[in-house]
C-alpha positions as CSV (number, residue, x, y, z in Angstrom):
1,M,-11.3,17.8,-11.1
2,S,-11.3,17.2,-7.4
3,I,-9.8,19.8,-5.0
4,N,-8.4,19.5,-1.5
5,T,-10.6,19.0,1.5
6,L,-9.6,17.9,5.1
7,K,-10.1,14.2,5.3
8,K,-10.0,11.8,8.2
9,N,-7.1,9.9,6.7
10,Q,-4.8,12.9,6.2
11,P,-1.8,13.4,8.5
12,F,-3.0,14.8,11.8
13,C,-1.4,16.3,14.9
14,S,-3.1,16.2,18.3
15,G,-2.9,19.0,20.8
16,Q,-1.3,16.6,23.3
17,V,1.6,16.0,20.9
18,M,2.2,19.8,20.6
19,Y,1.8,20.2,24.4
20,S,4.4,17.5,25.0
21,L,6.8,19.4,22.7
22,V,6.2,22.6,24.6
23,K,6.9,20.8,27.9
24,K,10.2,19.4,26.5
25,L,11.4,22.8,25.3
26,F,10.2,24.8,28.3
27,P,13.3,24.4,30.5
28,I,15.7,25.7,27.8
29,C,17.0,29.2,28.4
30,R,16.6,31.0,25.1
31,S,17.6,34.5,24.1
32,L,18.4,36.5,20.9
33,T,21.4,34.3,20.4
34,G,23.2,31.4,22.0
35,N,23.1,27.7,22.6
36,G,19.5,27.8,23.9
37,V,18.3,28.9,20.4
38,R,20.4,26.2,18.8
39,E,19.1,23.5,21.1
40,T,15.5,24.5,20.4
41,L,16.0,24.5,16.7
42,K,17.7,21.1,16.8
43,E,14.6,19.7,18.6
44,L,12.3,21.2,16.0
45,Q,14.6,19.8,13.2
46,N,14.1,16.4,14.6
47,I,10.4,16.7,13.8
48,V,10.9,18.1,10.3
49,P,14.5,17.2,9.1
50,E,14.1,19.4,6.1
51,M,14.6,22.4,8.4
52,N,17.6,24.6,7.3
53,I,19.6,26.3,10.1
54,Y,21.6,29.4,9.5
55,E,24.0,31.5,11.5
56,V,25.0,35.2,11.0
57,A,28.1,36.5,12.7
58,T,28.2,39.2,15.4
59,G,28.8,42.7,13.9
60,T,26.9,41.9,10.6
61,N,24.8,44.8,9.5
62,V,21.2,43.9,8.7
63,F,19.4,47.1,7.5
64,D,19.6,49.6,10.3
65,W,20.6,47.0,12.9
66,T,23.8,45.1,13.8
67,I,23.9,41.5,15.0
68,P,24.8,41.7,18.7
69,K,27.3,39.6,20.7
70,E,26.3,36.0,21.5
71,W,25.1,35.4,25.1
72,N,25.3,32.1,26.9
73,I,24.6,31.4,30.6
74,K,25.5,28.4,32.8
75,D,24.4,29.4,36.3
76,A,23.3,32.3,38.5
77,W,22.2,32.9,42.0
78,I,21.9,35.2,45.0
79,K,23.0,33.9,48.4
80,N,22.6,35.4,51.9
81,S,25.4,35.4,54.5
82,N,24.4,31.9,55.6
83,G,25.0,30.5,52.1
84,K,21.3,30.0,51.4
85,K,20.2,30.7,47.8
86,I,17.6,33.4,47.7
87,I,17.1,32.9,44.0
88,D,18.4,30.2,41.7
89,F,18.6,30.4,37.9
90,K,18.5,26.6,37.6
91,K,15.1,26.6,39.3
92,N,13.7,29.3,37.0
93,N,15.7,30.9,34.2
94,L,13.6,34.1,34.5
95,H,15.5,34.9,37.6
96,V,18.3,36.5,35.5
97,M,17.9,39.5,33.2
98,G,18.5,38.4,29.7
99,Y,21.9,39.2,28.3
100,S,23.3,39.9,31.8
101,C,27.1,40.4,32.0
102,P,29.0,38.0,34.3
103,I,29.4,39.1,37.9
104,H,30.6,37.7,41.2
105,Q,30.8,39.9,44.2
106,K,29.3,40.6,47.7
107,V,26.9,43.5,48.2
108,N,24.7,44.9,50.9
109,L,20.9,45.1,50.7
110,A,20.8,48.6,49.2
111,E,23.3,47.6,46.5
112,L,21.4,44.4,45.7
113,L,18.1,46.2,45.3
114,K,19.7,48.4,42.6
115,C,19.9,45.3,40.3
116,V,16.7,43.6,41.3
117,Y,13.5,43.8,39.1
118,T,10.0,42.9,40.3
119,L,6.3,43.5,39.5
120,P,4.8,45.3,42.5
121,D,1.3,45.0,41.1
122,Q,1.7,41.2,40.5
123,P,3.6,40.2,43.6
124,D,3.6,36.4,43.0
125,F,5.2,36.6,39.5
126,I,8.8,36.8,38.4
127,P,9.1,39.3,35.5
128,Y,10.8,38.7,32.2
129,V,13.4,41.4,31.8
130,T,16.1,41.9,29.1
131,S,18.9,44.3,28.2
132,Y,20.0,43.2,24.8
133,Y,21.9,46.2,23.5
134,T,23.3,47.9,26.7
135,E,25.6,45.8,28.8
136,R,24.5,45.4,32.4
137,Y,23.5,42.7,34.8
138,G,20.3,42.1,36.8
139,F,18.2,39.7,38.7
140,C,14.4,39.1,38.7
141,M,12.3,37.9,41.6
142,S,8.7,38.1,42.8
143,E,7.8,41.2,44.8
144,K,7.0,38.8,47.7
145,Q,10.6,37.6,47.6
146,K,11.9,41.1,47.5
147,Q,9.9,42.2,50.5
148,A,11.3,39.2,52.4
149,L,14.9,40.4,52.0
150,R,16.6,41.8,55.1
151,E,19.7,43.7,55.9
152,D,22.6,41.3,55.2
153,E,25.6,40.7,53.1
154,Y,24.6,39.0,49.8
155,E,26.7,37.2,47.3
156,I,25.6,37.7,43.7
157,F,26.8,35.4,40.9
158,I,26.2,35.2,37.2
159,D,28.2,32.7,35.1
160,A,27.6,34.0,31.6
161,T,29.6,34.9,28.5
162,L,28.9,37.8,26.2
163,E,31.3,37.6,23.2
164,D,31.5,37.5,19.4
165,G,29.5,34.7,18.0
166,F,26.4,34.2,15.9
167,L,22.6,34.8,15.6
168,T,20.9,31.5,14.7
169,Y,17.6,31.1,12.8
170,A,15.9,28.5,10.6
171,D,13.4,28.0,7.8
172,I,11.6,25.2,6.2
173,I,10.6,25.4,2.5
174,I,7.9,23.0,1.3
175,P,7.7,23.2,-2.5
176,G,4.3,23.4,-4.2
177,K,3.0,23.3,-7.7
178,I,3.7,27.0,-8.1
179,E,6.5,29.3,-6.6
180,K,4.0,31.6,-5.0
181,E,4.3,31.2,-1.2
182,I,2.3,31.2,2.0
183,L,4.6,32.3,4.9
184,F,4.4,31.4,8.6
185,S,6.8,33.0,11.0
186,T,7.3,32.4,14.7
187,Y,10.0,33.2,17.2
188,V,12.5,31.2,19.4
189,C,14.1,33.8,21.7
190,H,12.3,33.8,25.0
191,P,13.2,31.7,28.0
192,S,10.6,29.6,30.0
193,M,7.3,31.1,28.9
194,A,4.8,28.7,27.4
195,N,2.2,30.8,25.5
196,N,4.2,33.8,24.5
197,E,7.2,31.7,23.4
198,L,6.6,28.0,22.7
199,S,3.1,27.7,21.5
200,G,3.9,29.4,18.2
201,P,6.8,27.1,17.3
202,A,4.9,24.0,18.4
203,V,1.9,24.8,16.1
204,A,4.2,25.9,13.3
205,I,6.4,22.8,13.2
206,Y,3.4,20.5,13.2
207,L,1.7,22.4,10.4
208,A,4.9,22.1,8.4
209,K,5.0,18.4,9.2
210,W,1.4,18.0,8.1
211,L,2.0,19.9,4.8
212,K,5.1,17.9,4.0
213,E,3.3,14.6,4.6
214,K,0.1,15.7,2.8
215,G,2.0,16.6,-0.3
216,N,0.4,17.8,-3.6
217,N,0.3,21.4,-2.3
218,Y,-0.7,24.1,-4.7
219,Y,1.4,26.8,-3.0
220,T,4.9,26.7,-1.7
221,Y,5.1,27.0,2.1
222,R,7.8,28.9,4.0
223,F,8.1,28.4,7.7
224,I,10.5,30.8,9.6
225,F,11.8,30.3,13.1
226,V,13.7,33.4,14.2
227,P,14.6,35.5,17.3
228,E,12.0,38.2,17.5
229,T,12.7,41.5,15.9
230,I,16.4,41.2,15.1
231,G,15.8,37.7,13.7
232,S,13.0,38.7,11.3
233,I,15.0,41.8,10.3
234,T,17.9,39.5,9.5
235,Y,15.8,37.1,7.6
236,I,14.2,39.8,5.5
237,S,17.6,41.3,4.8
238,K,18.8,38.0,3.4
239,N,15.6,37.1,1.4
240,L,13.8,40.4,0.6
241,Q,13.6,40.0,-3.2
242,S,12.4,36.5,-3.0
243,L,9.8,37.3,-0.3
244,Q,8.4,40.3,-2.2
245,K,8.2,38.3,-5.4
246,N,6.5,35.2,-4.1
247,V,4.7,35.7,-0.8
248,V,0.9,36.1,-1.3
249,A,-0.1,35.7,2.3
250,G,1.6,35.3,5.7
251,F,1.0,34.9,9.4
252,V,2.9,35.4,12.6
253,L,2.3,32.6,15.0
254,T,2.4,33.6,18.7
255,C,0.2,33.1,21.8
256,C,-1.4,30.0,20.3
257,G,-1.9,27.9,23.4
258,D,-4.4,29.4,25.9
259,E,-8.2,29.0,25.7
260,G,-9.2,32.6,25.5
261,D,-11.2,34.2,22.7
262,Y,-9.3,34.4,19.4
263,S,-7.5,37.6,18.4
264,Y,-6.8,38.8,14.9
265,L,-4.2,41.5,14.3
266,E,-4.5,43.2,10.9
267,S,-1.7,43.8,8.5
268,R,-0.7,47.5,8.0
269,Y,-3.8,48.3,6.0
270,G,-5.9,45.2,6.8
271,N,-6.6,44.5,3.1
272,T,-4.4,41.6,2.1
273,L,-5.3,38.1,1.2
274,A,-4.0,37.0,4.6
275,D,-6.5,39.4,6.3
276,K,-9.3,38.3,4.0
277,V,-8.9,34.6,4.8
278,A,-8.2,35.1,8.5
279,K,-11.5,37.0,8.9
280,N,-13.5,34.5,6.9
281,I,-12.3,31.4,8.8
282,L,-12.5,33.1,12.2
283,Q,-16.1,34.2,11.4
284,E,-17.0,30.6,10.6
285,L,-15.3,28.9,13.5
286,H,-15.0,31.5,16.3
287,P,-17.3,34.5,15.5
288,K,-16.6,36.1,18.9
289,Y,-13.0,36.8,17.8
290,I,-11.5,40.2,18.7
291,T,-10.0,42.4,16.0
292,Y,-6.9,44.5,16.6
293,S,-5.6,47.1,14.2
294,F,-2.0,47.3,13.1
295,L,-1.6,50.2,15.6
296,D,-1.8,47.4,18.3
297,R,1.1,45.4,16.8
298,G,3.9,44.1,18.9
299,S,5.5,41.1,17.2
300,D,7.2,40.4,13.9
301,E,4.4,41.7,11.8
302,R,6.1,45.1,12.5
303,Q,9.0,44.0,10.3
304,Y,7.1,42.1,7.6
305,C,4.6,44.9,7.0
306,S,7.1,47.8,7.3
307,P,7.3,50.4,4.5
308,G,9.4,49.1,1.6
309,V,9.0,45.5,2.7
310,D,5.2,45.5,2.6
311,L,4.5,41.8,2.9
312,P,0.9,40.7,3.3
313,V,1.2,39.4,6.9
314,C,-1.3,39.4,9.8
315,S,-1.6,37.3,12.9
316,I,-4.2,35.0,14.5
317,M,-3.7,34.4,18.2
318,R,-5.7,33.3,21.2
319,T,-5.4,36.0,23.9
320,K,-3.2,38.7,22.4
321,Y,0.2,39.3,23.8
322,G,0.2,42.1,26.4
323,I,-3.4,41.5,27.2
324,Y,-3.3,38.6,29.6
325,P,-1.8,39.3,33.0
326,E,0.6,36.4,32.9
327,Y,2.3,37.8,29.7
328,H,6.1,38.2,30.1
329,T,6.0,36.7,33.6
330,S,6.6,33.4,35.3
331,G,2.8,33.0,35.2
332,D,3.0,32.1,31.5
333,D,3.8,28.5,32.5
334,L,2.7,25.1,31.4
335,D,-0.5,25.4,33.3
336,F,-1.5,28.6,31.4
337,I,-1.7,26.7,28.1
338,S,-3.5,23.4,27.2
339,A,-3.5,20.7,24.7
340,N,-7.0,21.8,23.7
341,G,-5.9,25.4,23.2
342,L,-3.0,24.3,20.9
343,Q,-5.3,21.9,19.0
344,E,-7.9,24.5,18.3
345,T,-5.3,27.1,17.0
346,Y,-3.7,24.4,14.8
347,D,-7.2,23.6,13.4
348,V,-7.8,27.2,12.6
349,Y,-4.5,27.5,10.6
350,Q,-5.2,24.2,8.9
351,K,-8.5,25.5,7.7
352,I,-6.8,28.7,6.5
353,I,-4.3,26.6,4.5
354,L,-7.2,24.6,3.0
355,A,-9.0,27.8,2.1
356,L,-5.9,29.3,0.4
357,E,-5.1,26.1,-1.4
358,N,-8.5,26.2,-3.1
359,N,-9.1,29.9,-3.3
360,K,-9.5,30.3,-7.0
361,K,-12.0,32.1,-9.3
362,Y,-14.6,30.0,-11.1
363,K,-17.1,30.6,-13.8
364,I,-20.3,28.7,-14.6
365,K,-20.1,27.4,-18.2
366,C,-23.7,28.0,-19.3
367,F,-26.1,30.9,-19.5
368,C,-28.9,31.2,-17.0
369,E,-29.4,28.6,-14.3
370,P,-28.0,25.2,-15.3
371,Q,-30.4,22.2,-15.5
372,L,-29.1,20.4,-12.4
373,G,-31.7,17.6,-12.3
374,K,-30.5,15.9,-15.4
375,R,-27.0,15.8,-13.9
376,G,-28.3,14.3,-10.6
377,L,-27.7,17.5,-8.6
378,Y,-31.4,18.5,-8.1
379,P,-34.3,16.6,-6.5
380,S,-36.3,14.7,-9.1
381,V,-39.6,15.7,-7.5
382,S,-40.2,19.4,-7.1
383,Q,-42.4,20.5,-4.2
384,K,-42.6,23.3,-1.6
385,N,-39.2,23.8,0.1
386,S,-37.4,21.1,-2.0
387,A,-35.1,23.8,-3.5
388,Q,-34.1,24.8,0.0
389,K,-32.0,21.7,0.2
390,I,-29.7,22.9,-2.6
391,R,-30.1,26.6,-2.1
392,N,-26.5,27.1,-1.1
393,M,-25.3,25.4,-4.3
394,M,-27.6,27.7,-6.3
395,N,-26.3,30.7,-4.5
396,F,-22.8,29.6,-5.2
397,I,-23.5,29.2,-8.9
398,A,-25.1,32.7,-9.0
399,Y,-21.8,34.3,-8.0
400,C,-19.5,32.1,-10.1
401,D,-19.0,34.8,-12.7
402,G,-15.2,34.7,-12.9
403,N,-14.7,37.8,-10.7
404,N,-15.2,36.3,-7.3
405,D,-12.9,33.8,-5.6
406,L,-14.1,31.3,-3.1
407,I,-13.5,33.5,-0.1
408,D,-15.5,36.3,-1.8
409,I,-18.4,34.0,-2.4
410,S,-18.2,32.5,1.1
411,N,-18.5,36.0,2.5
412,I,-21.4,36.9,0.2
413,I,-23.6,33.8,0.8
414,T,-22.3,33.1,4.3
415,V,-21.4,29.5,3.6
416,P,-18.1,27.9,4.8
417,I,-15.4,27.5,2.2
418,E,-15.2,23.8,2.8
419,E,-18.8,23.4,1.7
420,L,-18.0,25.5,-1.4
421,I,-15.1,23.2,-2.2
422,D,-17.6,20.3,-2.3
423,Y,-19.7,22.3,-4.8
424,V,-16.7,23.0,-7.0
425,N,-15.9,19.3,-7.1
426,K,-19.5,18.3,-7.9
427,L,-20.0,21.0,-10.6
428,S,-16.6,20.3,-12.2
429,E,-17.4,16.6,-12.4
430,V,-20.4,17.3,-14.6
431,N,-18.5,19.9,-16.6
432,L,-20.5,22.9,-15.5
433,L,-17.6,24.9,-13.9
434,E,-14.3,26.2,-15.2
435,Y,-11.3,27.6,-13.4
436,V,-10.5,31.2,-14.4
437,K,-6.7,31.7,-14.8
438,E,-5.4,35.1,-13.6
């Protein structure tokens, strides 16, 4: 019996490919609803055609929430009395408050400033501001731009619609040998921000592509692409029973593209299979990772881990959302992320998938230590330190009692799971190891 390992000839995605996707999606103005979400999902569907796209109508109740009106925007600007554009939505879509109502009128400086948002402590950045559930309009600019404004008559213009429509989301289901699932969720609802918005979908879609092309998966894999909060609530409301029945581990993918230290955000109690494998792989690959408790949550783990839903979901990120100064600003641009940052995060999740695919319990089939020499697994000449060469294998055997899975043993003997997988294959080939069904 041979079990999965990462091999050079398996389908592989480079960080540059993911970065190119982020760059392509970056100009699209996304929000909770609207054509920007549809356009983004269509681009992702071109990579994995098996993606299913769904729409839920405005006014639909999803648990304690209601699907809002659909928002679409074509253009927006502020002009001074000389007709010069002070800000232009087409140059940076963060210049308009998300979900702004349409407006076209002339105002004085005092009136203009009532609807302008800036970050005084970060004077070079444009803030990301929204008003999803209360109808208003607003503009965003850098504090430096605001300070440059003078008494004048300004013309303000937002060409947008806010009307009954749909909330759009998608999923990809990759069947495995069993119905039990590993879940990956990411969001597609922010405008032009590279790390906080697009790094998650880029890593997720190429993990899905790899799993589909690799095939022969033990678990079924579910990838979810939703508007944050209302989208995950909607998805859970439509799939709660199936998710609770089948999901054994899940991860929220966000902030995957910078090159800061890794961040691990626990599930509600930090004791799920997802938590266990996350800590094991991070300890192996990036031992300086930072742990955040569920009290530090801020993305869709809030919904997946909520009381009554109780899915085993955590998150692995690079620099956590809300921690880096560029978060939710124009500073979260294509220069803030890198192909290398995306690649490394992809590799971490690929290792997690490998670990979960092979994380079974095994039992040695003989009493006392097996005689490995006659099976070609022990040096034929015994001398001082010769046993050291296979000490890890012997330690592995010592804990193959049918009670420990591979992650448990990896934690106990501090050997990477990928090395343990090699031991499983070697010991199984000589009929010394058996898989313990649960």
